[in-house]
N, C-alpha and C positions, 0 to 999 in steps of 0.2 A: 517896234524896237528890233534892231538887228541882233541875231543871236551871237553870243560870244564864240569865237573860234580860236583854238589853240593849236599850234603846230608841234607835234611830237616827232620822235625819231621814226615812227611807223607811218605817220600821215596826219592830216588835219582832223581835229575833233570839234564838233559843233554842239554847244550846250544850251543852257537856258539861263537868262538873267532873272534875278529876283531881288527882293529888298535887302538880303544879306550879302549879295555878291553874285556868284555864278555857280552853277552845278553842272557836272558832266557825269552822266550815269552810263553804266554798262561798257566802260572802256576796256578792251582786252589787254591783259598783261602777258598772256601766253597763248600758244596755239590750242585749238579745241582738242580735248583729251579723248578722242574717239578713233575708231579704226585701229591702225597699228600704234597710234599714240595712247590708246587705252592701256592702263597699267604700265605706262612708261613715264620717265621723268619729264617734267614740263620743258617745252621747247619754245623759243621765241615765236611770236606771231608774225605772219606774213604782213608786209607793208601794204598800204592802200593809198590811193591818190586822191579820190574825192572825199570831201568832209564826211566823217563818220557821224551819224545821227546819235548823239548822246543825250537826248532830251528825256528819255525814259529808261527805267531799269532794264537791263539785259537779261539773258537767261541766267538761271541759278543752277547750282548742283542739284541733281535729282534727290528728292526726299518726300516722305509722306507725312502730312500734318496730323498730329494727334488732336482729337476733339474731346472737349468736356462741355456738357450742357450748361453748367453753371459758371464756367470760366472761359474767357476768350484769350487764348494764348497767341493768336496771330500777331499782335503787336510785338511780341518778343521773338518769335521765330519766323515771321513772314506769313504772307497770305497763302503760301503754297508754292509748289514747284513751278517756276516759269521755264517752260520747255525750250530747248535749243542747244546746239552743240557748243557754241562759243561762250561757255559759262565761266571760264577762268578770266573773270573781268573784275573791275573795281569801280567804285563811285567816288567822285571828288566834289567837295564843296569848298570854294575858295572865296575869300573876301574880295579879291581883285586879281584876276589872272594876269594883269599887266604889271603888277607889283613884283617885289623880290624880297627874299630873306625872311619870309614869314614862317613861324613854327608849324610843324606838321604832326598830326595825330593819325596813326593808322590803326583802325579798330578791327579786331578779329572776333567774329561772332561765335557764340556757343551753340549747344545743341547735341551734346554727348557724342560728337564726331559722326553723327548720323543724320542730323537735321539742322534747320536754321539757314539763314542767308544774309548776305550783305544788304539785302533790300528790306529787311524788317523795319517797320515804321518806328520802333522805339529808338533806333540809332540813326535817325535822320541827322545829318551833320549841319543843318542850317544854323543852329545856335552857336556852334563852334566857329563857323565862318563869320557870323555876326560879331563875335568877340575876338576876331583877328587870327584865327587858327585855320589852316588848311586841313580839312578833315577827309580821311579816306576810309571807306569800308570795302571789304573784299569778299569774294566767293572762292571757295577751295573745294577740292574733291572730298566727298564724304563716304562713310560706310564701306561697301565692297571696293569701290574705286579708289578710295583715299587711305584706308587704314586696314587693309587685309594683306598680310604678308604671304602672298602667293609665291610658291617656289619659282625661281628664275625671273621674278619681277622685282623692281626696286621697292624697298620698304619705305614706310612713312611718306607716301606720296602726297598726302594732304599737307604735311609739314613742308615738303619740298615746294608745293604750290605757294605756301605762305612766304617762303624764302624768295621764290621767283617774283612774287608781288613786291616784296621789300626791295629787291634789286631793281625792279621797274621804277619804284619810287625814287631810289637813289639817282637813276639816270634821267628821269622825266619830270619829276615834281617841280623843278625850277621853272618849267614852262607854264606852270599854273600858279606861280608866285611863291612856292614853298622853298624852304632852305633844307637841302638834303643833309646838311651837317647838324640839323636840329630836329631829328625825328624821334617821336615817342611812339612806341607800339603798345596798344592797350587791348584788353580782351576780357571776356567774362565767361566763367564756367569752362567748357572745353576749350574755348578761345584763350582763356587765361592759363589753363594747364599747358596749352601749346606754347604760349609765350615763355612759361617757365622752362620748357624744353629748349626753346630757341635761345634763351639767355645763355645756356651753357653749350650750345651747338657750335662746333668749329665752322660750320657752313654759314652761320648767321652772324659771325663776328664782324663788327663794324657797320652793320646795317641799321642800327638804331642806338640812340644815346640814352634813352630812358625807357622804362617799362612800367605799365600799370597792370597789376594782376588782381582782377576782381573775382573772388571766390575760386581761386585756383592755387596750384602749387606744383612741385616737381615729382610727387610720389605716385601719380596715376599713370604708370607705365608698366609694360609687361615684357618678359623675355619673348623673343621671336618664337621659340619652340612652344611656349604656352599658347600664344595666339594662333599657332598652326592648328590647334584644336578647333578653332573657329573656322579655319579654312576647310578642314575635313568635314565639319558639321554642315557647312553651307553646300559643299559638294554633294553630300548625301541628300540634303533637302532638294537640291536642283537636279539630282540624278545624273551627275557628270563626274568624270575623273577630275581630281584636284590639280589640273595643269593650267598653265598660263593660257594656252590656246583655247581650252574649253571654257575658261572663265571669260575670255574675250568674246566667245560666242553667245554668252548669256545676255538677253535683252535687258534694258534698263528696268522695265516693269517686273520682269522675272526676278531680277536682283533685289528690288525693293520688297517684293512679296516674301522672298526667302529671308531677307534681313529681318522683317517683322517676326517671322517664325523663330529665328535664332535668338532674337532678343527676349523672347518669353522665358519665364522661369522654368516652364515645362521642357525647355530644350536640354536641361540637365547637363550643362557644361561646367566642369570643375576647372576654374581658371585661377586657382590659388597659387601663390608663389611659394618660394622655399620657406618663407617666414610664416606660412599658414594663412596669410591674409590675401583676399581677392582685392587688388588695388582699385578696381572699378566699382567695388561694392554693389555689383549687380546692376548698376545704372547703364552700363554699356558694355557690349562684347567687343567693341571696336576702339582700342586704345593705341596710342603710339607705342612702338617697340624699341627695346634696347639693343645695343651691340652693332649698330651700323655706323655709317659715316655721319648721320644726322645726330644721333644720340649714342656716342660710343660707350659711355659709362653712365651709371645712375646719376641723375641730376644733383642729388644731395652730395654725392661723392665728388662730383665735378666742382660744386660750389666750394667745398672744403679745399680743393686744389687751386682755388682762385679764379675759376671760370666765372665770367659775368661780373667781376669786381669793378669793371669800368662802366657798368650800367647803373644809373640812378634808379632806385626802385620805390614805387608806391604800391603797397599790397594790402589787401584787407578782405574781410568776410562779413557776412550778415549773421545776426544773432540766432535766427531760427531757420537756417538754410533748408532743412529737410521738409518743412511744412509744404513747400510747393509740390512735393511728391506724395505726401501722406494725407493732406487735407482735401484737395479737390477729388481725389479718388475715393474718399470715405474710409481709407484704410486705417487712419489713426483711431477712429472710433470703434472699429471692429476688432482691433488687436487685443489679445489677452497675454498674460505673462508667458505661457508656454509657446505660443506662436511667435511672440517677439524674440524669445530666445532662439527658436528654430531658425528664424530669418537671419538673425545676427550671426548664428553659429556657422552659416554657410559661407560667410565672408570674413569673419573675425575669430581668431583662435581662442580668445579669452572672453567669449560672449557672456558667460555667466558672471564672471567677475566684473566685467564692464557694466552690465546692467545693474548689478548690485551697487557699484560705485555711483551710478546716476539716479538710483531710485530715491524718490522723495515721498514722504508720508502723505497719503491721501490722493496722490495723482494716479492717472490711468496708466496702464501698460503702454499705450500708444504715445502718451506724452514722454514717458521715460525713454522709449526707443527713439523718438524723434530728437530728443536732446542729445542722446548718445551718438546717433548717426550724424547729426549736424557737426559735432566735434570731430568724430573719426574721419568723416569724408572730406570736410572742408576746413574747419576752424583750427584744429591742432596741427595738421600737416602744413598749413599756410604759415603758422608761427614758427615751425621748424625751418621752413624754407627761408623765412626772414632772418632767423638767427644764424643760419649758415652763410647767408650772402655776405661777402666781405666788402661790398661797396656800401654807399649811402642808402639807407633804407628807412622808410616811414610806413607805419602800420595804422590802418583805420578799422573801425567796426561800425556797421549800420544797424541801429536798433529801432528805427522807426517802424511801427507796427501797422500794417495795412488793416483797415476795418473790414475787408472782404471776408465772406463766410462767417459773418457775425464776430469778426475779430480773430478767428482761428488761423487765418493765413499768416498774420503777424509779420515779423521781420524775416520773410522767406527768401529763398534763393531768387536772385534777379530783381528783387524789389528796388534796388538802388539805381537800376538802369535808366528809368525815365527822369530821375533826378540828375544823374550825370549828364545826360544829353539835353536836359531842359525840354523834355517832350512829355510832360505829365498827361496831356490830353489823350495820348495813345493808350495809356493804361487805366484811365478813369472811366467811370460809368457803372451801370447796374451789373454788367458781367466782367468789368475790368478788374485786374489783379491789384489795383490801387484803391478800389472802392470809390466812393463819391468824394469830390473836393479834396484831393491831396494837397498838401501845403506848398504853395509856390515859393514862399520865403525860404523853405528848406532846399528846394531845387536851386534857387539863386545861390545859396551858400555852397552847396555841393558842386554845382557846375563851375563856380568860380575857383574852387580848390583844384579841380581838374585842369582848367585853363591855365592857372598860374604854374602848376607843375609842368605842363606841356611847354610853356614858354621858357622857363628858366630852371626847373627843378625845385622851385620854392614850395615849402609846405609850412603851415602855421602851427606846427607842434614839433617837439624834439624827435630826433632819430630813435628808431627802435633798437634797443639793446637787451639781451637776455637778462641782464641784471636789473635794469629799471623798468623794462616792459611798458614803455609809454605807448598807449593806443589812443587814437583820436576817435571819439564817438561823434560820428557825423550828425546824428540827430540831436545831440546835446550841445555841439559846438565847443567841446573842450577835450583836453587830453586827460586820461585817467590811467592809473596802474592797472594792467590787465589782471583780472582775477585768476586764481588757479583753475586749471581745466582738469577734471578727473582723468580724462584719457591720457594725460601726460605721464601718469604713473604706470600705465599698462601698455601703451603703444610702443611698438618697436619697428624698425625699418625692415 
């Protein structure tokens, strides 16, 4: 069988035919961000004349894979760094490259802005192509190269990469059968937080019609000056002056090793904002920053002014988000009341009152902290974002509980991902985060909801309004009134 070949503005691309259609992997959307282009805004890729081999995943942004003996995270974040300079690339699954006018889904991976890749097995786009959607996943700059506000360098380079990828989709996706006027951008975790920022960014206006925000919102951003503390700390670890030229001289591996050190709690970085809260809650030192041309004002403020009102929004969270951080590490079982308060007090100004509001009779301190952090970090800010959005908004909640770790993992962060992409096999098994035999019928239902929303914006439940608070429980298959969240009484912007 002859491989499918598509002609783009930059040159021909040769892919692979399969039962769902065709796939084209590792297609560059911008020039390699190395040399003088390192810590610079993305630039167009040079053209090529011979067909580009897009039969396998290309390079990914550099990152180091966290390891857990009892849990295999590779399906979620990728098998590890695929080395190579040309890593500003994307992957395309299309039902038929010779067709036209098909809906397009562009997915942005998570990973705390320091890890993950568009090559992660869990978001293989085959099922979307099978069901008539052109699916695109992307790689973007991470960590030092993508989210470090170095003086004299452009800020938010990782977000600028995402914008460049979306601009590439606008100009090139028709050659793969897609409709550039019917693009939905979706993402999970840091990818979802990034989409919340792009929804209100003047630079991304008009690049997508719909957005799907999975476990994300617009409140995980910092002021530039606050994140300059991370620049100074990294420079100290690397033993260099905090200048653009000196950071350009740091090797990739040196940067990754320094990043790991700065991510540790022992790094003692106070990144709290004016409201006393650390918006990253200690999960990442590398957050998007406010006050530039990408995110001129806080996203919630921009929503109130009407930004993103033309974007149809599907947004939601999982019921027990923080279990993915607290259970595999064993932290949940080790925490006592004093340590729980200490941890929360480093990132939340009302730590004592918050824990008191969440405490249940007979439960462990780890359980209390887990529920409080799930709401503070993900569930409540996502609901605030939904309430502020002035366009059409539908809200979901995932309550299916993974049986992994004797049921302790539960409805954790990212548990919905294999259901959305209909890739359950990637997360199943003895070390899988879905445990044994996850329900295919639930995957069929959730995947169909995503397909229908990408096609037309349709959702099988009422819009979200602060008064009615209609939330669709993916696991139950019905809309319910959202219960009160204790954090709502104490949380402030």
